[in-house]
mmCIF file of the N, C-alpha and C atoms, coordinates in Angstrom:
data_MODEL
# 
_entry.id   MODEL 
# 
loop_
_atom_site.group_PDB 
_atom_site.id 
_atom_site.type_symbol 
_atom_site.label_atom_id 
_atom_site.label_alt_id 
_atom_site.label_comp_id 
_atom_site.label_asym_id 
_atom_site.label_entity_id 
_atom_site.label_seq_id 
_atom_site.pdbx_PDB_ins_code 
_atom_site.Cartn_x 
_atom_site.Cartn_y 
_atom_site.Cartn_z 
_atom_site.occupancy 
_atom_site.B_iso_or_equiv 
_atom_site.pdbx_formal_charge 
_atom_site.auth_seq_id 
_atom_site.auth_comp_id 
_atom_site.auth_asym_id 
_atom_site.auth_atom_id 
_atom_site.pdbx_PDB_model_num 
ATOM 1   N N  . GLN A 1 1  ? -7.722  -101.034 -65.946 1.00 0.00 ? 1  GLN A N  1 
ATOM 2   C CA . GLN A 1 1  ? -8.512  -100.902 -67.158 1.00 0.00 ? 1  GLN A CA 1 
ATOM 3   C C  . GLN A 1 1  ? -8.970  -102.268 -67.657 1.00 0.00 ? 1  GLN A C  1 
ATOM 4   N N  . GLY A 1 2  ? -8.074  -103.237 -67.657 1.00 0.00 ? 2  GLY A N  1 
ATOM 5   C CA . GLY A 1 2  ? -8.413  -104.554 -68.167 1.00 0.00 ? 2  GLY A CA 1 
ATOM 6   C C  . GLY A 1 2  ? -9.558  -105.201 -67.420 1.00 0.00 ? 2  GLY A C  1 
ATOM 7   N N  . SER A 1 3  ? -9.567  -105.071 -66.112 1.00 0.00 ? 3  SER A N  1 
ATOM 8   C CA . SER A 1 3  ? -10.635 -105.709 -65.348 1.00 0.00 ? 3  SER A CA 1 
ATOM 9   C C  . SER A 1 3  ? -11.980 -105.024 -65.591 1.00 0.00 ? 3  SER A C  1 
ATOM 10  N N  . LEU A 1 4  ? -11.967 -103.741 -65.859 1.00 0.00 ? 4  LEU A N  1 
ATOM 11  C CA . LEU A 1 4  ? -13.210 -103.030 -66.176 1.00 0.00 ? 4  LEU A CA 1 
ATOM 12  C C  . LEU A 1 4  ? -13.785 -103.539 -67.499 1.00 0.00 ? 4  LEU A C  1 
ATOM 13  N N  . ILE A 1 5  ? -12.922 -103.744 -68.464 1.00 0.00 ? 5  ILE A N  1 
ATOM 14  C CA . ILE A 1 5  ? -13.353 -104.282 -69.756 1.00 0.00 ? 5  ILE A CA 1 
ATOM 15  C C  . ILE A 1 5  ? -13.886 -105.697 -69.581 1.00 0.00 ? 5  ILE A C  1 
ATOM 16  N N  . ALA A 1 6  ? -13.210 -106.492 -68.762 1.00 0.00 ? 6  ALA A N  1 
ATOM 17  C CA . ALA A 1 6  ? -13.665 -107.862 -68.503 1.00 0.00 ? 6  ALA A CA 1 
ATOM 18  C C  . ALA A 1 6  ? -15.028 -107.859 -67.822 1.00 0.00 ? 6  ALA A C  1 
ATOM 19  N N  . CYS A 1 7  ? -15.221 -106.967 -66.868 1.00 0.00 ? 7  CYS A N  1 
ATOM 20  C CA . CYS A 1 7  ? -16.518 -106.872 -66.183 1.00 0.00 ? 7  CYS A CA 1 
ATOM 21  C C  . CYS A 1 7  ? -17.621 -106.507 -67.162 1.00 0.00 ? 7  CYS A C  1 
ATOM 22  N N  . GLU A 1 8  ? -17.358 -105.545 -68.023 1.00 0.00 ? 8  GLU A N  1 
ATOM 23  C CA . GLU A 1 8  ? -18.355 -105.139 -69.016 1.00 0.00 ? 8  GLU A CA 1 
ATOM 24  C C  . GLU A 1 8  ? -18.687 -106.308 -69.938 1.00 0.00 ? 8  GLU A C  1 
ATOM 25  N N  . PHE A 1 9  ? -17.667 -107.027 -70.376 1.00 0.00 ? 9  PHE A N  1 
ATOM 26  C CA . PHE A 1 9  ? -17.884 -108.187 -71.241 1.00 0.00 ? 9  PHE A CA 1 
ATOM 27  C C  . PHE A 1 9  ? -18.768 -109.221 -70.554 1.00 0.00 ? 9  PHE A C  1 
ATOM 28  N N  . LEU A 1 10 ? -18.454 -109.537 -69.306 1.00 0.00 ? 10 LEU A N  1 
ATOM 29  C CA . LEU A 1 10 ? -19.236 -110.534 -68.569 1.00 0.00 ? 10 LEU A CA 1 
ATOM 30  C C  . LEU A 1 10 ? -20.686 -110.088 -68.395 1.00 0.00 ? 10 LEU A C  1 
ATOM 31  N N  . LEU A 1 11 ? -20.883 -108.824 -68.067 1.00 0.00 ? 11 LEU A N  1 
ATOM 32  C CA . LEU A 1 11 ? -22.245 -108.316 -67.887 1.00 0.00 ? 11 LEU A CA 1 
ATOM 33  C C  . LEU A 1 11 ? -23.030 -108.340 -69.198 1.00 0.00 ? 11 LEU A C  1 
ATOM 34  N N  . GLN A 1 12 ? -22.363 -108.009 -70.294 1.00 0.00 ? 12 GLN A N  1 
ATOM 35  C CA . GLN A 1 12 ? -23.030 -108.037 -71.599 1.00 0.00 ? 12 GLN A CA 1 
ATOM 36  C C  . GLN A 1 12 ? -23.409 -109.459 -72.007 1.00 0.00 ? 12 GLN A C  1 
ATOM 37  N N  . ASN A 1 13 ? -22.728 -110.432 -71.417 1.00 0.00 ? 13 ASN A N  1 
ATOM 38  C CA . ASN A 1 13 ? -22.971 -111.826 -71.776 1.00 0.00 ? 13 ASN A CA 1 
ATOM 39  C C  . ASN A 1 13 ? -23.704 -112.602 -70.690 1.00 0.00 ? 13 ASN A C  1 
ATOM 40  N N  . GLY A 1 14 ? -24.463 -111.886 -69.872 1.00 0.00 ? 14 GLY A N  1 
ATOM 41  C CA . GLY A 1 14 ? -25.390 -112.539 -68.965 1.00 0.00 ? 14 GLY A CA 1 
ATOM 42  C C  . GLY A 1 14 ? -24.962 -112.709 -67.525 1.00 0.00 ? 14 GLY A C  1 
ATOM 43  N N  . ALA A 1 15 ? -23.804 -112.207 -67.137 1.00 0.00 ? 15 ALA A N  1 
ATOM 44  C CA . ALA A 1 15 ? -23.403 -112.313 -65.729 1.00 0.00 ? 15 ALA A CA 1 
ATOM 45  C C  . ALA A 1 15 ? -24.378 -111.516 -64.859 1.00 0.00 ? 15 ALA A C  1 
ATOM 46  N N  . ASP A 1 16 ? -24.661 -112.034 -63.685 1.00 0.00 ? 16 ASP A N  1 
ATOM 47  C CA . ASP A 1 16 ? -25.600 -111.398 -62.752 1.00 0.00 ? 16 ASP A CA 1 
ATOM 48  C C  . ASP A 1 16 ? -24.851 -110.383 -61.892 1.00 0.00 ? 16 ASP A C  1 
ATOM 49  N N  . VAL A 1 17 ? -25.180 -109.108 -62.056 1.00 0.00 ? 17 VAL A N  1 
ATOM 50  C CA . VAL A 1 17 ? -24.499 -108.044 -61.322 1.00 0.00 ? 17 VAL A CA 1 
ATOM 51  C C  . VAL A 1 17 ? -24.767 -108.120 -59.819 1.00 0.00 ? 17 VAL A C  1 
ATOM 52  N N  . ASN A 1 18 ? -25.795 -108.856 -59.424 1.00 0.00 ? 18 ASN A N  1 
ATOM 53  C CA . ASN A 1 18 ? -26.127 -108.981 -58.006 1.00 0.00 ? 18 ASN A CA 1 
ATOM 54  C C  . ASN A 1 18 ? -25.832 -110.368 -57.431 1.00 0.00 ? 18 ASN A C  1 
ATOM 55  N N  . GLN A 1 19 ? -25.054 -111.178 -58.153 1.00 0.00 ? 19 GLN A N  1 
ATOM 56  C CA . GLN A 1 19 ? -24.683 -112.509 -57.660 1.00 0.00 ? 19 GLN A CA 1 
ATOM 57  C C  . GLN A 1 19 ? -23.881 -112.369 -56.369 1.00 0.00 ? 19 GLN A C  1 
ATOM 58  N N  . ARG A 1 20 ? -24.211 -113.180 -55.380 1.00 0.00 ? 20 ARG A N  1 
ATOM 59  C CA . ARG A 1 20 ? -23.540 -113.103 -54.078 1.00 0.00 ? 20 ARG A CA 1 
ATOM 60  C C  . ARG A 1 20 ? -22.552 -114.250 -53.897 1.00 0.00 ? 20 ARG A C  1 
ATOM 61  N N  . ASP A 1 21 ? -21.497 -113.996 -53.129 1.00 0.00 ? 21 ASP A N  1 
ATOM 62  C CA . ASP A 1 21 ? -20.571 -115.063 -52.753 1.00 0.00 ? 21 ASP A CA 1 
ATOM 63  C C  . ASP A 1 21 ? -21.008 -115.654 -51.411 1.00 0.00 ? 21 ASP A C  1 
ATOM 64  N N  . ILE A 1 22 ? -20.196 -116.522 -50.839 1.00 0.00 ? 22 ILE A N  1 
ATOM 65  C CA . ILE A 1 22 ? -20.606 -117.206 -49.605 1.00 0.00 ? 22 ILE A CA 1 
ATOM 66  C C  . ILE A 1 22 ? -20.718 -116.264 -48.414 1.00 0.00 ? 22 ILE A C  1 
ATOM 67  N N  . ARG A 1 23 ? -20.145 -115.081 -48.518 1.00 0.00 ? 23 ARG A N  1 
ATOM 68  C CA . ARG A 1 23 ? -20.248 -114.083 -47.444 1.00 0.00 ? 23 ARG A CA 1 
ATOM 69  C C  . ARG A 1 23 ? -21.328 -113.044 -47.724 1.00 0.00 ? 23 ARG A C  1 
ATOM 70  N N  . GLY A 1 24 ? -22.110 -113.289 -48.759 1.00 0.00 ? 24 GLY A N  1 
ATOM 71  C CA . GLY A 1 24 ? -23.200 -112.378 -49.087 1.00 0.00 ? 24 GLY A CA 1 
ATOM 72  C C  . GLY A 1 24 ? -22.764 -111.124 -49.814 1.00 0.00 ? 24 GLY A C  1 
ATOM 73  N N  . ARG A 1 25 ? -21.553 -111.138 -50.336 1.00 0.00 ? 25 ARG A N  1 
ATOM 74  C CA . ARG A 1 25 ? -21.033 -109.956 -51.027 1.00 0.00 ? 25 ARG A CA 1 
ATOM 75  C C  . ARG A 1 25 ? -21.232 -110.077 -52.529 1.00 0.00 ? 25 ARG A C  1 
ATOM 76  N N  . ALA A 1 26 ? -21.729 -109.003 -53.098 1.00 0.00 ? 26 ALA A N  1 
ATOM 77  C CA . ALA A 1 26 ? -21.936 -108.912 -54.542 1.00 0.00 ? 26 ALA A CA 1 
ATOM 78  C C  . ALA A 1 26 ? -20.726 -108.201 -55.170 1.00 0.00 ? 26 ALA A C  1 
ATOM 79  N N  . PRO A 1 27 ? -20.652 -108.171 -56.490 1.00 0.00 ? 27 PRO A N  1 
ATOM 80  C CA . PRO A 1 27 ? -19.548 -107.463 -57.137 1.00 0.00 ? 27 PRO A CA 1 
ATOM 81  C C  . PRO A 1 27 ? -19.394 -106.014 -56.665 1.00 0.00 ? 27 PRO A C  1 
ATOM 82  N N  . LEU A 1 28 ? -20.515 -105.354 -56.377 1.00 0.00 ? 28 LEU A N  1 
ATOM 83  C CA . LEU A 1 28 ? -20.446 -103.970 -55.897 1.00 0.00 ? 28 LEU A CA 1 
ATOM 84  C C  . LEU A 1 28 ? -19.712 -103.879 -54.563 1.00 0.00 ? 28 LEU A C  1 
ATOM 85  N N  . HIS A 1 29 ? -19.942 -104.830 -53.669 1.00 0.00 ? 29 HIS A N  1 
ATOM 86  C CA . HIS A 1 29 ? -19.216 -104.857 -52.396 1.00 0.00 ? 29 HIS A CA 1 
ATOM 87  C C  . HIS A 1 29 ? -17.710 -104.985 -52.644 1.00 0.00 ? 29 HIS A C  1 
ATOM 88  N N  . HIS A 1 30 ? -17.333 -105.933 -53.503 1.00 0.00 ? 30 HIS A N  1 
ATOM 89  C CA . HIS A 1 30 ? -15.912 -106.185 -53.756 1.00 0.00 ? 30 HIS A CA 1 
ATOM 90  C C  . HIS A 1 30 ? -15.233 -104.984 -54.410 1.00 0.00 ? 30 HIS A C  1 
ATOM 91  N N  . ALA A 1 31 ? -15.877 -104.393 -55.405 1.00 0.00 ? 31 ALA A N  1 
ATOM 92  C CA . ALA A 1 31 ? -15.295 -103.227 -56.069 1.00 0.00 ? 31 ALA A CA 1 
ATOM 93  C C  . ALA A 1 31 ? -15.137 -102.071 -55.088 1.00 0.00 ? 31 ALA A C  1 
ATOM 94  N N  . THR A 1 32 ? -16.100 -101.926 -54.180 1.00 0.00 ? 32 THR A N  1 
ATOM 95  C CA . THR A 1 32 ? -16.028 -100.866 -53.176 1.00 0.00 ? 32 THR A CA 1 
ATOM 96  C C  . THR A 1 32 ? -14.887 -101.125 -52.202 1.00 0.00 ? 32 THR A C  1 
ATOM 97  N N  . TYR A 1 33 ? -14.782 -102.359 -51.696 1.00 0.00 ? 33 TYR A N  1 
ATOM 98  C CA . TYR A 1 33 ? -13.674 -102.715 -50.801 1.00 0.00 ? 33 TYR A CA 1 
ATOM 99  C C  . TYR A 1 33 ? -12.326 -102.395 -51.434 1.00 0.00 ? 33 TYR A C  1 
ATOM 100 N N  . LEU A 1 34 ? -12.199 -102.673 -52.728 1.00 0.00 ? 34 LEU A N  1 
ATOM 101 C CA . LEU A 1 34 ? -10.924 -102.499 -53.419 1.00 0.00 ? 34 LEU A CA 1 
ATOM 102 C C  . LEU A 1 34 ? -10.705 -101.075 -53.931 1.00 0.00 ? 34 LEU A C  1 
ATOM 103 N N  . GLY A 1 35 ? -11.723 -100.222 -53.810 1.00 0.00 ? 35 GLY A N  1 
ATOM 104 C CA . GLY A 1 35 ? -11.594 -98.838  -54.253 1.00 0.00 ? 35 GLY A CA 1 
ATOM 105 C C  . GLY A 1 35 ? -11.596 -98.673  -55.761 1.00 0.00 ? 35 GLY A C  1 
ATOM 106 N N  . HIS A 1 36 ? -12.228 -99.598  -56.468 1.00 0.00 ? 36 HIS A N  1 
ATOM 107 C CA . HIS A 1 36 ? -12.277 -99.546  -57.927 1.00 0.00 ? 36 HIS A CA 1 
ATOM 108 C C  . HIS A 1 36 ? -13.491 -98.725  -58.375 1.00 0.00 ? 36 HIS A C  1 
ATOM 109 N N  . THR A 1 37 ? -13.295 -97.427  -58.429 1.00 0.00 ? 37 THR A N  1 
ATOM 110 C CA . THR A 1 37 ? -14.386 -96.499  -58.720 1.00 0.00 ? 37 THR A CA 1 
ATOM 111 C C  . THR A 1 37 ? -15.049 -96.782  -60.067 1.00 0.00 ? 37 THR A C  1 
ATOM 112 N N  . GLY A 1 38 ? -14.266 -97.091  -61.078 1.00 0.00 ? 38 GLY A N  1 
ATOM 113 C CA . GLY A 1 38 ? -14.822 -97.381  -62.394 1.00 0.00 ? 38 GLY A CA 1 
ATOM 114 C C  . GLY A 1 38 ? -15.744 -98.582  -62.376 1.00 0.00 ? 38 GLY A C  1 
ATOM 115 N N  . GLN A 1 39 ? -15.338 -99.622  -61.668 1.00 0.00 ? 39 GLN A N  1 
ATOM 116 C CA . GLN A 1 39 ? -16.183 -100.810 -61.562 1.00 0.00 ? 39 GLN A CA 1 
ATOM 117 C C  . GLN A 1 39 ? -17.448 -100.505 -60.766 1.00 0.00 ? 39 GLN A C  1 
ATOM 118 N N  . VAL A 1 40 ? -17.315 -99.749  -59.690 1.00 0.00 ? 40 VAL A N  1 
ATOM 119 C CA . VAL A 1 40 ? -18.493 -99.375  -58.897 1.00 0.00 ? 40 VAL A CA 1 
ATOM 120 C C  . VAL A 1 40 ? -19.496 -98.646  -59.785 1.00 0.00 ? 40 VAL A C  1 
ATOM 121 N N  . CYS A 1 41 ? -19.020 -97.698  -60.562 1.00 0.00 ? 41 CYS A N  1 
ATOM 122 C CA . CYS A 1 41 ? -19.892 -96.939  -61.464 1.00 0.00 ? 41 CYS A CA 1 
ATOM 123 C C  . CYS A 1 41 ? -20.555 -97.866  -62.484 1.00 0.00 ? 41 CYS A C  1 
ATOM 124 N N  . LEU A 1 42 ? -19.784 -98.775  -63.060 1.00 0.00 ? 42 LEU A N  1 
ATOM 125 C CA . LEU A 1 42 ? -20.328 -99.728  -64.029 1.00 0.00 ? 42 LEU A CA 1 
ATOM 126 C C  . LEU A 1 42 ? -21.413 -100.586 -63.399 1.00 0.00 ? 42 LEU A C  1 
ATOM 127 N N  . PHE A 1 43 ? -21.138 -101.135 -62.215 1.00 0.00 ? 43 PHE A N  1 
ATOM 128 C CA . PHE A 1 43 ? -22.115 -102.012 -61.568 1.00 0.00 ? 43 PHE A CA 1 
ATOM 129 C C  . PHE A 1 43 ? -23.398 -101.255 -61.222 1.00 0.00 ? 43 PHE A C  1 
ATOM 130 N N  . LEU A 1 44 ? -23.261 -100.011 -60.774 1.00 0.00 ? 44 LEU A N  1 
ATOM 131 C CA . LEU A 1 44 ? -24.450 -99.215  -60.470 1.00 0.00 ? 44 LEU A CA 1 
ATOM 132 C C  . LEU A 1 44 ? -25.266 -98.948  -61.732 1.00 0.00 ? 44 LEU A C  1 
ATOM 133 N N  . LYS A 1 45 ? -24.582 -98.619  -62.824 1.00 0.00 ? 45 LYS A N  1 
ATOM 134 C CA . LYS A 1 45 ? -25.282 -98.379  -64.095 1.00 0.00 ? 45 LYS A CA 1 
ATOM 135 C C  . LYS A 1 45 ? -25.989 -99.629  -64.587 1.00 0.00 ? 45 LYS A C  1 
ATOM 136 N N  . ARG A 1 46 ? -25.444 -100.787 -64.240 1.00 0.00 ? 46 ARG A N  1 
ATOM 137 C CA . ARG A 1 46 ? -26.018 -102.061 -64.682 1.00 0.00 ? 46 ARG A CA 1 
ATOM 138 C C  . ARG A 1 46 ? -27.034 -102.619 -63.692 1.00 0.00 ? 46 ARG A C  1 
ATOM 139 N N  . GLY A 1 47 ? -27.430 -101.813 -62.698 1.00 0.00 ? 47 GLY A N  1 
ATOM 140 C CA . GLY A 1 47 ? -28.515 -102.211 -61.807 1.00 0.00 ? 47 GLY A CA 1 
ATOM 141 C C  . GLY A 1 47 ? -28.109 -102.906 -60.527 1.00 0.00 ? 47 GLY A C  1 
ATOM 142 N N  . ALA A 1 48 ? -26.864 -102.751 -60.108 1.00 0.00 ? 48 ALA A N  1 
ATOM 143 C CA . ALA A 1 48 ? -26.439 -103.367 -58.849 1.00 0.00 ? 48 ALA A CA 1 
ATOM 144 C C  . ALA A 1 48 ? -27.263 -102.814 -57.688 1.00 0.00 ? 48 ALA A C  1 
ATOM 145 N N  . ASN A 1 49 ? -27.606 -103.681 -56.764 1.00 0.00 ? 49 ASN A N  1 
ATOM 146 C CA . ASN A 1 49 ? -28.383 -103.286 -55.587 1.00 0.00 ? 49 ASN A CA 1 
ATOM 147 C C  . ASN A 1 49 ? -27.455 -102.599 -54.589 1.00 0.00 ? 49 ASN A C  1 
ATOM 148 N N  . GLN A 1 50 ? -27.551 -101.288 -54.511 1.00 0.00 ? 50 GLN A N  1 
ATOM 149 C CA . GLN A 1 50 ? -26.666 -100.529 -53.626 1.00 0.00 ? 50 GLN A CA 1 
ATOM 150 C C  . GLN A 1 50 ? -27.044 -100.655 -52.155 1.00 0.00 ? 50 GLN A C  1 
ATOM 151 N N  . HIS A 1 51 ? -28.197 -101.251 -51.876 1.00 0.00 ? 51 HIS A N  1 
ATOM 152 C CA . HIS A 1 51 ? -28.648 -101.415 -50.495 1.00 0.00 ? 51 HIS A CA 1 
ATOM 153 C C  . HIS A 1 51 ? -28.423 -102.825 -49.960 1.00 0.00 ? 51 HIS A C  1 
ATOM 154 N N  . ALA A 1 52 ? -27.848 -103.703 -50.771 1.00 0.00 ? 52 ALA A N  1 
ATOM 155 C CA . ALA A 1 52 ? -27.622 -105.091 -50.354 1.00 0.00 ? 52 ALA A CA 1 
ATOM 156 C C  . ALA A 1 52 ? -26.602 -105.134 -49.220 1.00 0.00 ? 52 ALA A C  1 
ATOM 157 N N  . VAL A 1 53 ? -26.913 -105.895 -48.181 1.00 0.00 ? 53 VAL A N  1 
ATOM 158 C CA . VAL A 1 53 ? -25.976 -106.036 -47.063 1.00 0.00 ? 53 VAL A CA 1 
ATOM 159 C C  . VAL A 1 53 ? -25.340 -107.419 -47.096 1.00 0.00 ? 53 VAL A C  1 
ATOM 160 N N  . ASP A 1 54 ? -24.076 -107.476 -46.684 1.00 0.00 ? 54 ASP A N  1 
ATOM 161 C CA . ASP A 1 54 ? -23.369 -108.753 -46.621 1.00 0.00 ? 54 ASP A CA 1 
ATOM 162 C C  . ASP A 1 54 ? -23.607 -109.404 -45.264 1.00 0.00 ? 54 ASP A C  1 
ATOM 163 N N  . GLU A 1 55 ? -22.930 -110.503 -44.990 1.00 0.00 ? 55 GLU A N  1 
ATOM 164 C CA . GLU A 1 55 ? -23.160 -111.226 -43.731 1.00 0.00 ? 55 GLU A CA 1 
ATOM 165 C C  . GLU A 1 55 ? -22.744 -110.415 -42.507 1.00 0.00 ? 55 GLU A C  1 
ATOM 166 N N  . ASP A 1 56 ? -21.937 -109.375 -42.719 1.00 0.00 ? 56 ASP A N  1 
ATOM 167 C CA . ASP A 1 56 ? -21.535 -108.498 -41.616 1.00 0.00 ? 56 ASP A CA 1 
ATOM 168 C C  . ASP A 1 56 ? -22.487 -107.316 -41.456 1.00 0.00 ? 56 ASP A C  1 
ATOM 169 N N  . GLY A 1 57 ? -23.540 -107.280 -42.276 1.00 0.00 ? 57 GLY A N  1 
ATOM 170 C CA . GLY A 1 57 ? -24.507 -106.191 -42.206 1.00 0.00 ? 57 GLY A CA 1 
ATOM 171 C C  . GLY A 1 57 ? -24.048 -104.921 -42.888 1.00 0.00 ? 57 GLY A C  1 
ATOM 172 N N  . GLN A 1 58 ? -23.050 -105.024 -43.766 1.00 0.00 ? 58 GLN A N  1 
ATOM 173 C CA . GLN A 1 58 ? -22.503 -103.847 -44.428 1.00 0.00 ? 58 GLN A CA 1 
ATOM 174 C C  . GLN A 1 58 ? -23.029 -103.725 -45.851 1.00 0.00 ? 58 GLN A C  1 
ATOM 175 N N  . ASP A 1 59 ? -23.466 -102.526 -46.198 1.00 0.00 ? 59 ASP A N  1 
ATOM 176 C CA . ASP A 1 59 ? -23.812 -102.257 -47.585 1.00 0.00 ? 59 ASP A CA 1 
ATOM 177 C C  . ASP A 1 59 ? -22.631 -101.523 -48.235 1.00 0.00 ? 59 ASP A C  1 
ATOM 178 N N  . PRO A 1 60 ? -22.605 -101.420 -49.549 1.00 0.00 ? 60 PRO A N  1 
ATOM 179 C CA . PRO A 1 60 ? -21.464 -100.789 -50.212 1.00 0.00 ? 60 PRO A CA 1 
ATOM 180 C C  . PRO A 1 60 ? -21.180 -99.357  -49.752 1.00 0.00 ? 60 PRO A C  1 
ATOM 181 N N  . LEU A 1 61 ? -22.214 -98.577  -49.475 1.00 0.00 ? 61 LEU A N  1 
ATOM 182 C CA . LEU A 1 61 ? -21.977 -97.204  -49.024 1.00 0.00 ? 61 LEU A CA 1 
ATOM 183 C C  . LEU A 1 61 ? -21.250 -97.177  -47.689 1.00 0.00 ? 61 LEU A C  1 
ATOM 184 N N  . SER A 1 62 ? -21.653 -98.012  -46.755 1.00 0.00 ? 62 SER A N  1 
ATOM 185 C CA . SER A 1 62 ? -20.970 -98.018  -45.455 1.00 0.00 ? 62 SER A CA 1 
ATOM 186 C C  . SER A 1 62 ? -19.524 -98.475  -45.600 1.00 0.00 ? 62 SER A C  1 
ATOM 187 N N  . ILE A 1 63 ? -19.267 -99.375  -46.537 1.00 0.00 ? 63 ILE A N  1 
ATOM 188 C CA . ILE A 1 63 ? -17.891 -99.811  -46.802 1.00 0.00 ? 63 ILE A CA 1 
ATOM 189 C C  . ILE A 1 63 ? -17.068 -98.637  -47.322 1.00 0.00 ? 63 ILE A C  1 
ATOM 190 N N  . ALA A 1 64 ? -17.628 -97.874  -48.257 1.00 0.00 ? 64 ALA A N  1 
ATOM 191 C CA . ALA A 1 64 ? -16.921 -96.722  -48.823 1.00 0.00 ? 64 ALA A CA 1 
ATOM 192 C C  . ALA A 1 64 ? -16.675 -95.650  -47.773 1.00 0.00 ? 64 ALA A C  1 
ATOM 193 N N  . VAL A 1 65 ? -17.644 -95.421  -46.895 1.00 0.00 ? 65 VAL A N  1 
ATOM 194 C CA . VAL A 1 65 ? -17.480 -94.427  -45.827 1.00 0.00 ? 65 VAL A CA 1 
ATOM 195 C C  . VAL A 1 65 ? -16.367 -94.856  -44.881 1.00 0.00 ? 65 VAL A C  1 
ATOM 196 N N  . GLN A 1 66 ? -16.367 -96.125  -44.473 1.00 0.00 ? 66 GLN A N  1 
ATOM 197 C CA . GLN A 1 66 ? -15.320 -96.620  -43.568 1.00 0.00 ? 66 GLN A CA 1 
ATOM 198 C C  . GLN A 1 66 ? -13.937 -96.494  -44.184 1.00 0.00 ? 66 GLN A C  1 
ATOM 199 N N  . ALA A 1 67 ? -13.862 -96.688  -45.499 1.00 0.00 ? 67 ALA A N  1 
ATOM 200 C CA . ALA A 1 67 ? -12.575 -96.591  -46.191 1.00 0.00 ? 67 ALA A CA 1 
ATOM 201 C C  . ALA A 1 67 ? -12.224 -95.148  -46.544 1.00 0.00 ? 67 ALA A C  1 
ATOM 202 N N  . ALA A 1 68 ? -13.113 -94.212  -46.205 1.00 0.00 ? 68 ALA A N  1 
ATOM 203 C CA . ALA A 1 68 ? -12.928 -92.793  -46.526 1.00 0.00 ? 68 ALA A CA 1 
ATOM 204 C C  . ALA A 1 68 ? -12.688 -92.596  -48.022 1.00 0.00 ? 68 ALA A C  1 
ATOM 205 N N  . ASN A 1 69 ? -13.423 -93.341  -48.835 1.00 0.00 ? 69 ASN A N  1 
ATOM 206 C CA . ASN A 1 69 ? -13.291 -93.240  -50.281 1.00 0.00 ? 69 ASN A CA 1 
ATOM 207 C C  . ASN A 1 69 ? -14.354 -92.275  -50.810 1.00 0.00 ? 69 ASN A C  1 
ATOM 208 N N  . ALA A 1 70 ? -13.993 -91.004  -50.851 1.00 0.00 ? 70 ALA A N  1 
ATOM 209 C CA . ALA A 1 70 ? -14.941 -89.955  -51.234 1.00 0.00 ? 70 ALA A CA 1 
ATOM 210 C C  . ALA A 1 70 ? -15.438 -90.124  -52.662 1.00 0.00 ? 70 ALA A C  1 
ATOM 211 N N  . ASP A 1 71 ? -14.590 -90.616  -53.560 1.00 0.00 ? 71 ASP A N  1 
ATOM 212 C CA . ASP A 1 71 ? -15.012 -90.797  -54.951 1.00 0.00 ? 71 ASP A CA 1 
ATOM 213 C C  . ASP A 1 71 ? -16.192 -91.757  -55.047 1.00 0.00 ? 71 ASP A C  1 
ATOM 214 N N  . ILE A 1 72 ? -16.151 -92.833  -54.278 1.00 0.00 ? 72 ILE A N  1 
ATOM 215 C CA . ILE A 1 72 ? -17.230 -93.815  -54.317 1.00 0.00 ? 72 ILE A CA 1 
ATOM 216 C C  . ILE A 1 72 ? -18.438 -93.327  -53.526 1.00 0.00 ? 72 ILE A C  1 
ATOM 217 N N  . VAL A 1 73 ? -18.209 -92.685  -52.393 1.00 0.00 ? 73 VAL A N  1 
ATOM 218 C CA . VAL A 1 73 ? -19.320 -92.188  -51.572 1.00 0.00 ? 73 VAL A CA 1 
ATOM 219 C C  . VAL A 1 73 ? -20.194 -91.234  -52.375 1.00 0.00 ? 73 VAL A C  1 
ATOM 220 N N  . THR A 1 74 ? -19.592 -90.423  -53.222 1.00 0.00 ? 74 THR A N  1 
ATOM 221 C CA . THR A 1 74 ? -20.344 -89.396  -53.945 1.00 0.00 ? 74 THR A CA 1 
ATOM 222 C C  . THR A 1 74 ? -20.971 -89.880  -55.249 1.00 0.00 ? 74 THR A C  1 
ATOM 223 N N  . LEU A 1 75 ? -20.800 -91.150  -55.592 1.00 0.00 ? 75 LEU A N  1 
ATOM 224 C CA . LEU A 1 75 ? -21.394 -91.650  -56.850 1.00 0.00 ? 75 LEU A CA 1 
ATOM 225 C C  . LEU A 1 75 ? -22.899 -91.671  -56.776 1.00 0.00 ? 75 LEU A C  1 
# 
């Protein structure tokens, strides 16, 4: 819960929901890898690019499918 509140705070104060790290992963990629459904939903509502691919060519949906995370796949 705390990290979801922190994410919302950061986004409300100008954080870029599509900012990439050195591996080309955005917050949506990380939340998907970790199975944080609430964060995934928040990032999507805030305009996260669901089609963005990382350096491995993976988009968030393919990550969720590989992890068999049905909650995220169906968002």
